[in-house]
N, C-alpha and C positions, 0 to 999 in steps of 0.2 A: 855736241854732235847729234845726240838723240833728238833734240828739238828740230834741227835742220832736216833730219831724215823724215820727220813727220810733216814738215812744211812743204818740202819739194813735191811729194805725191799729191797733196791737196792743191798746190798751185797748178800742177799739170792737169789735174782733173778739172779745175775751174776754167783753165784755158781751153780745154777740149770740149767743154760743155756746149759751146756755141761754135758752129763751123763757119767758114767764110761765106757760104751761100746756102740758103735754106730752100728746099724744094716745096715749101708750103704754098698752096694756092687756095684762096677762099672759095666757098661755094657761091654760086650766083645769088645775088641779093643779100649776102651776109652783111650785117650791120658792123659799124666800127667797133662796137663793144664785143660782138661775136668774134671778129677777127683778132682783136687784142687778146681775148681770152684764149683763143686757139694758138696764136703764133707768138705772143709776147709775154703773157703772164708768167710763164715758166721762169723767165729771167727778171721780169719787172713786176714786182708786187706793189699793190697799193699800200701806202702808209697814211694813216689818218684820212682815208678816203681819196687820196690824191696819188696819181701815178708818178709824176716827176715834179721837181722844182725847176722851172725853166726861166732862163734869162730872157730879156726882151728880144734878143736876136734868135733865140730858139723857139719862142712861143708863137709860131705861125704854121699854118698848114703847109706852106712851101718848105720850111726848114725840116719839119717832121717827115714830110714826103721824101725829101732828099736823103735823110738819114735811113729811112726804111729801104729805099731803093739801093743806096750805096753801101749801107752797113757802116761799121766803124771798127775801132781797135779790137774790141771783144764781141761786137754785135755782127751777126751775119747780114748779108744783103738778102732782100726778099724780092727777087725779080717776078715772082708769081702774084705779087700784090700790086695791081696797077689800076689806072682809070678811076672809076667811081669807088671801088673798094679802097684804093690808096687814099683818096680824098676823105672818105668816111672814117677810116682808121685815124688819119692825121687829125681830123676835126675832133674825134673822140679823145685823142691824147691831149690836144690843146685844151679842150673844155674840161678835162678831168685832171689837170695839172695846176699847180699854183705858181705864181710869179716869184722870182727871186727878189 
């Protein structure tokens, strides 16, 4: 029972760490790397110099843009990242990830 009482608060904390929608909006002219550092690095750390291990279906600007815009199970959506900023962020993620 003691293990369970430690796991539940941690699980709840992990689930509340990321909300359903983020109010983050990048500054005009921010690079993909700057946006990633400000909006994404808190939850997505680089490992061995790479952000993600992406399958062929995931390794595109369109797929990353959709994920950023819509969010996911634990990831919030980022409606304030759009246009050139969204494209720049998505290109940065694809270029700094490795293929599965």
